[in-house]
C-alpha positions as CSV (number, residue, x, y, z in Angstrom):
1,M,0.0,0.0,0.0
2,F,2.8,2.4,0.8
3,W,6.3,2.9,-0.6
4,P,9.1,5.4,0.3
5,G,8.2,8.9,-0.8
6,Q,10.6,11.3,0.8
7,P,12.2,14.0,-1.4
8,S,15.7,13.4,-2.7
9,A,18.4,16.1,-2.6
10,S,19.0,15.4,-6.3
11,S,15.5,16.4,-7.3
12,D,14.4,20.0,-7.9
13,W,10.8,19.0,-8.5
14,G,9.7,19.9,-5.0
15,K,11.5,23.3,-4.6
16,H,9.4,26.3,-3.7
17,V,8.6,28.7,-6.4
18,S,10.2,32.1,-6.6
19,E,8.3,35.3,-5.8
20,D,7.7,35.9,-9.5
21,G,6.5,32.3,-9.8
22,A,4.1,32.7,-6.9
23,A,2.7,35.9,-8.5
24,T,2.2,34.1,-11.7
25,F,0.5,31.2,-9.8
26,A,-1.8,33.6,-8.0
27,S,-2.8,35.4,-11.2
28,K,-3.7,32.1,-12.9
29,Y,-5.4,30.4,-10.0
30,G,-6.5,33.2,-7.7
31,P,-7.9,35.1,-6.1
32,W,-9.4,32.4,-4.0
33,A,-8.7,28.7,-3.6
34,L,-10.9,26.1,-2.0
35,V,-9.4,23.2,0.0
36,A,-11.8,20.4,0.8
37,G,-10.7,18.4,3.8
38,A,-8.7,21.3,5.3
39,S,-8.9,20.7,9.0
40,D,-5.5,19.1,9.5
41,G,-2.7,17.1,7.8
42,L,-2.5,17.5,4.0
43,G,-5.4,19.9,3.8
44,E,-3.7,22.2,6.3
45,A,-0.5,22.0,4.3
46,F,-2.3,22.9,1.1
47,A,-3.9,25.9,2.8
48,H,-0.5,27.2,3.9
49,E,1.2,26.6,0.6
50,L,-1.6,28.3,-1.3
51,A,-1.6,31.3,1.0
52,R,2.2,31.5,0.7
53,R,1.7,31.9,-3.0
54,G,-0.7,34.8,-2.4
55,L,-4.1,33.1,-2.7
56,N,-7.0,33.6,-0.3
57,V,-8.2,30.3,1.0
58,V,-11.7,28.8,1.7
59,L,-11.4,25.9,4.2
60,L,-14.0,23.2,3.8
61,A,-14.5,20.3,6.2
62,R,-17.0,19.2,8.9
63,R,-15.0,20.2,12.1
64,A,-15.6,23.9,12.7
65,E,-13.2,24.3,15.6
66,L,-10.3,22.8,13.7
67,L,-11.1,24.9,10.6
68,A,-11.1,28.0,12.7
69,S,-7.7,27.2,14.1
70,V,-6.2,26.5,10.7
71,A,-7.8,29.7,9.3
72,A,-6.2,31.8,12.1
73,D,-2.8,30.3,11.5
74,V,-3.0,30.9,7.7
75,E,-4.1,34.5,8.1
76,R,-1.4,35.2,10.7
77,D,1.4,33.5,8.8
78,H,0.7,34.8,5.3
79,G,-1.5,37.9,5.5
80,V,-4.3,36.5,3.3
81,S,-8.0,36.3,3.8
82,T,-9.8,33.0,4.7
83,Q,-13.3,31.8,4.9
84,I,-14.7,28.7,6.5
85,V,-17.4,26.4,5.1
86,V,-18.6,23.7,7.4
87,A,-19.9,20.7,5.6
88,D,-19.8,16.9,5.6
89,L,-18.2,15.9,2.3
90,T,-20.2,12.7,2.2
91,A,-23.5,14.6,2.3
92,S,-25.9,14.4,-0.6
93,E,-26.6,18.2,-0.3
94,L,-22.9,19.1,-0.4
95,G,-23.2,21.2,-3.6
96,G,-25.9,23.3,-2.1
97,I,-24.1,23.9,1.1
98,V,-20.9,24.9,-0.7
99,S,-22.7,27.2,-3.1
100,L,-24.1,29.2,-0.2
101,G,-20.7,29.4,1.5
102,L,-19.0,30.7,-1.6
103,V,-21.4,33.5,-2.6
104,G,-19.3,36.5,-3.8
105,L,-16.0,34.6,-4.0
106,D,-14.1,34.0,-7.2
107,I,-12.7,30.5,-6.9
108,G,-9.9,29.8,-9.3
109,L,-8.5,26.6,-7.8
110,V,-10.0,23.6,-5.9
111,V,-8.1,21.0,-4.0
112,Y,-10.0,17.9,-3.1
113,N,-7.9,16.4,-0.3
114,A,-10.4,14.3,1.7
115,G,-10.6,10.6,1.8
116,A,-8.3,8.8,4.2
117,V,-8.5,5.0,4.7
118,H,-10.5,3.9,7.7
119,G,-8.3,1.0,8.9
120,A,-8.0,-2.5,7.4
121,A,-10.7,-5.2,7.3
122,K,-12.3,-7.6,4.8
123,F,-15.0,-6.1,2.7
124,L,-17.7,-8.4,4.1
125,D,-16.7,-7.6,7.7
126,R,-17.2,-3.9,7.2
127,P,-20.7,-2.2,7.6
128,L,-22.1,-1.4,4.2
129,Q,-22.6,2.1,5.5
130,D,-18.8,2.5,5.7
131,T,-18.5,1.5,2.0
132,H,-21.2,4.0,0.9
133,S,-19.5,6.7,3.0
134,L,-16.2,6.2,1.2
135,I,-17.9,6.2,-2.2
136,N,-19.6,9.5,-1.4
137,L,-16.4,10.9,0.0
138,N,-14.1,9.9,-2.8
139,C,-16.4,9.9,-5.8
140,H,-19.6,11.9,-5.2
141,G,-17.6,14.7,-3.4
142,P,-15.0,15.4,-6.1
143,A,-17.4,15.1,-8.9
144,T,-19.8,17.5,-7.2
145,L,-17.2,20.2,-6.6
146,A,-15.6,19.8,-10.0
147,H,-18.9,20.4,-11.7
148,L,-19.9,23.3,-9.4
149,L,-16.6,25.1,-9.6
150,G,-15.6,24.1,-13.1
151,Q,-18.4,26.0,-14.7
152,P,-17.2,29.5,-13.7
153,M,-13.6,28.5,-14.3
154,R,-14.5,27.7,-17.9
155,E,-16.3,30.9,-18.3
156,R,-13.3,33.0,-17.2
157,G,-10.9,30.8,-19.2
158,R,-8.5,29.8,-16.3
159,G,-8.4,27.7,-13.2
160,G,-7.1,24.5,-11.7
161,M,-8.2,21.3,-9.9
162,V,-6.2,19.0,-7.7
163,F,-7.5,15.6,-6.7
164,M,-5.7,13.7,-4.0
165,S,-5.4,9.9,-4.6
166,S,-3.1,7.2,-3.2
167,M,-0.6,4.6,-4.2
168,A,-3.3,2.1,-3.0
169,A,-5.3,3.0,-6.1
170,L,-2.7,1.4,-8.4
171,A,-4.2,-2.1,-7.8
172,G,-7.1,-3.8,-5.9
173,S,-5.9,-4.6,-2.4
174,A,-7.5,-6.9,0.2
175,Y,-8.6,-5.2,3.4
176,I,-9.0,-1.8,1.7
177,A,-11.1,-2.8,-1.3
178,T,-13.5,0.2,-1.3
179,Y,-10.8,2.7,-0.5
180,A,-8.5,1.5,-3.3
181,A,-11.3,1.4,-5.8
182,T,-12.6,4.9,-5.0
183,K,-9.1,6.4,-5.1
184,A,-8.7,4.8,-8.5
185,F,-11.8,6.8,-9.5
186,D,-10.1,10.0,-8.6
187,I,-7.1,9.2,-10.9
188,I,-9.2,8.3,-13.9
189,F,-11.6,11.2,-13.3
190,A,-8.8,13.7,-13.1
191,E,-7.1,12.3,-16.3
192,A,-10.4,12.6,-18.2
193,L,-10.9,16.2,-17.0
194,W,-7.3,17.0,-17.9
195,Q,-8.1,16.0,-21.4
196,E,-11.4,17.8,-21.6
197,M,-10.5,21.0,-19.8
198,Q,-7.1,21.9,-21.1
199,G,-8.6,23.8,-24.0
200,D,-10.7,25.8,-21.5
201,G,-7.6,27.0,-19.7
202,I,-8.2,24.7,-16.7
203,D,-5.3,22.6,-15.3
204,V,-6.2,19.3,-13.7
205,V,-4.0,16.9,-11.9
206,S,-4.4,13.8,-9.7
207,V,-1.8,13.4,-7.0
208,I,-0.9,9.8,-6.1
209,A,0.5,10.1,-2.7
210,G,2.5,7.4,-0.8
211,A,2.9,7.2,3.0
212,T,2.3,10.6,4.4
213,D,2.5,11.6,8.1
214,T,-1.1,12.9,8.7
215,P,-3.3,12.7,11.8
216,A,-5.8,10.7,9.9
217,M,-3.3,7.9,9.1
218,R,-2.0,8.0,12.7
219,R,-5.6,7.4,13.9
220,S,-6.0,4.6,11.3
221,L,-2.9,2.7,12.5
222,E,-1.3,3.2,15.9
223,T,2.2,2.2,14.7
224,F,2.0,4.3,11.5
225,G,4.1,7.1,13.0
226,D,7.0,4.6,13.5
227,R,7.5,4.2,9.7
228,P,10.9,5.5,8.4
229,D,9.5,6.4,5.0
230,L,6.9,9.0,5.8
231,A,6.6,12.1,3.6
232,E,5.8,15.4,5.2
233,P,2.4,16.9,4.2
234,S,4.1,20.2,3.2
235,F,6.3,18.3,0.7
236,V,3.3,16.5,-0.9
237,A,1.4,19.7,-1.1
238,L,4.3,21.5,-2.7
239,E,4.9,18.9,-5.4
240,A,1.2,18.7,-6.1
241,L,0.8,22.4,-6.7
242,N,4.1,22.5,-8.7
243,S,2.6,19.8,-11.0
244,L,-0.4,21.9,-12.1
245,G,-0.1,22.5,-15.8
246,V,2.6,19.8,-16.3
247,G,0.6,16.6,-16.8
248,P,-2.4,14.6,-15.6
249,T,-0.7,12.8,-12.8
250,C,1.7,13.7,-10.0
251,V,3.5,11.1,-7.9
252,P,5.4,12.9,-5.1
253,G,8.7,11.4,-4.2
254,E,11.2,9.7,-6.5
255,G,10.8,6.3,-4.8
256,N,7.0,6.4,-5.3
257,R,7.5,7.5,-9.0
258,Q,9.7,4.4,-9.5
259,V,7.1,2.1,-8.1
260,A,4.3,3.7,-10.0
261,S,6.3,3.5,-13.2
262,Y,6.8,-0.2,-12.6
263,L,3.1,-0.8,-12.0
264,W,2.1,1.5,-14.8
265,P,4.7,0.9,-17.5
266,R,2.7,2.8,-20.1
267,S,2.7,6.6,-20.1
268,R,-0.5,8.0,-18.6
269,V,-0.4,10.9,-21.0
270,S,-0.3,8.6,-24.1
271,L,-2.8,6.2,-22.7
272,S,-5.3,8.9,-21.7
273,T,-4.8,10.5,-25.1
274,M,-5.4,7.3,-27.0
275,M,-8.6,6.5,-25.0
276,S,-9.9,10.0,-25.6
277,Q,-9.2,9.9,-29.3
278,A,-10.9,6.5,-29.6
279,T,-14.0,7.8,-27.7
280,A,-14.1,11.0,-29.8
281,E,-14.0,8.9,-33.0
282,M,-16.7,6.5,-31.8
283,Y,-19.1,9.4,-31.0
284,A,-18.1,11.6,-34.0
285,M,-16.7,14.3,-31.6
286,E,-13.6,16.4,-31.9
287,A,-10.5,15.0,-30.2
288,T,-9.3,17.1,-27.2
289,G,-5.7,17.2,-28.2
290,A,-4.3,17.7,-24.7
291,S,-0.6,17.5,-24.2
292,G,1.8,17.4,-21.2
293,R,4.5,15.5,-19.4
294,D,4.1,12.1,-17.7
295,F,4.9,11.8,-14.0
296,G,7.9,9.5,-14.6
297,E,9.6,12.2,-16.7
298,V,10.2,14.6,-13.9
299,D,13.3,12.8,-12.7
300,Q,14.8,13.1,-16.2
301,Q,14.8,16.9,-16.3
């Protein structure tokens, strides 16, 4: 399920952008970004990195007190504005709640970060409610926010979407069947939107993260914090945002990229392009013509 993902000193992929780069980032993806699942861990890291690049940040999750604490830290550390939207990402009414919370805000970037594994057990030993909850969290939630926020992005001709996935999504795995399957949805969904939206000026990327030191994973497994191969959330968030506009998938950490390249020997860029062209031909539609770099190519620069 997890492989080493720490940054290497030989890689410049995860370096912070310059002030000019941050300004360019803010002009393309600002003035506001929304981070779903922003109460701690990776979501909190995304909020700080986006604010460091000059974007105001909407923090979306169900735990109001934690969101308030993150918002206060982000405003204090970076001098940007924040807004809190309290919502359960598994709720059927998610779109309506978010719409009300974003009135008057120009959202140029959405990061869908939620979706941690809930421990390990056989599928038939889990309550069906847990399965439905993960499907809502990792499939219904990102699709809802992508459709809701993608419309105004397309109208203005710029924007970005980041969907967090997992190395667990690269194959079906016993004991985390629904988690692995729903995280695979996020990868394929993002690759398809990368094809469709590139011509609209919207950059889309799925981030296939390995073992990352987050509170959710520590709650899931008591000994998780003892692993020697954990990536810091700030590193994962940095690589994810640096990958926007590069290609359809990002795999933070050279070790993780090597494993993913072994499990996925064919380029995701060429595979997604071939599938999109075949679909366009079948339905007599125009091919999208998206282009970009594959995740395995970053170590060759």
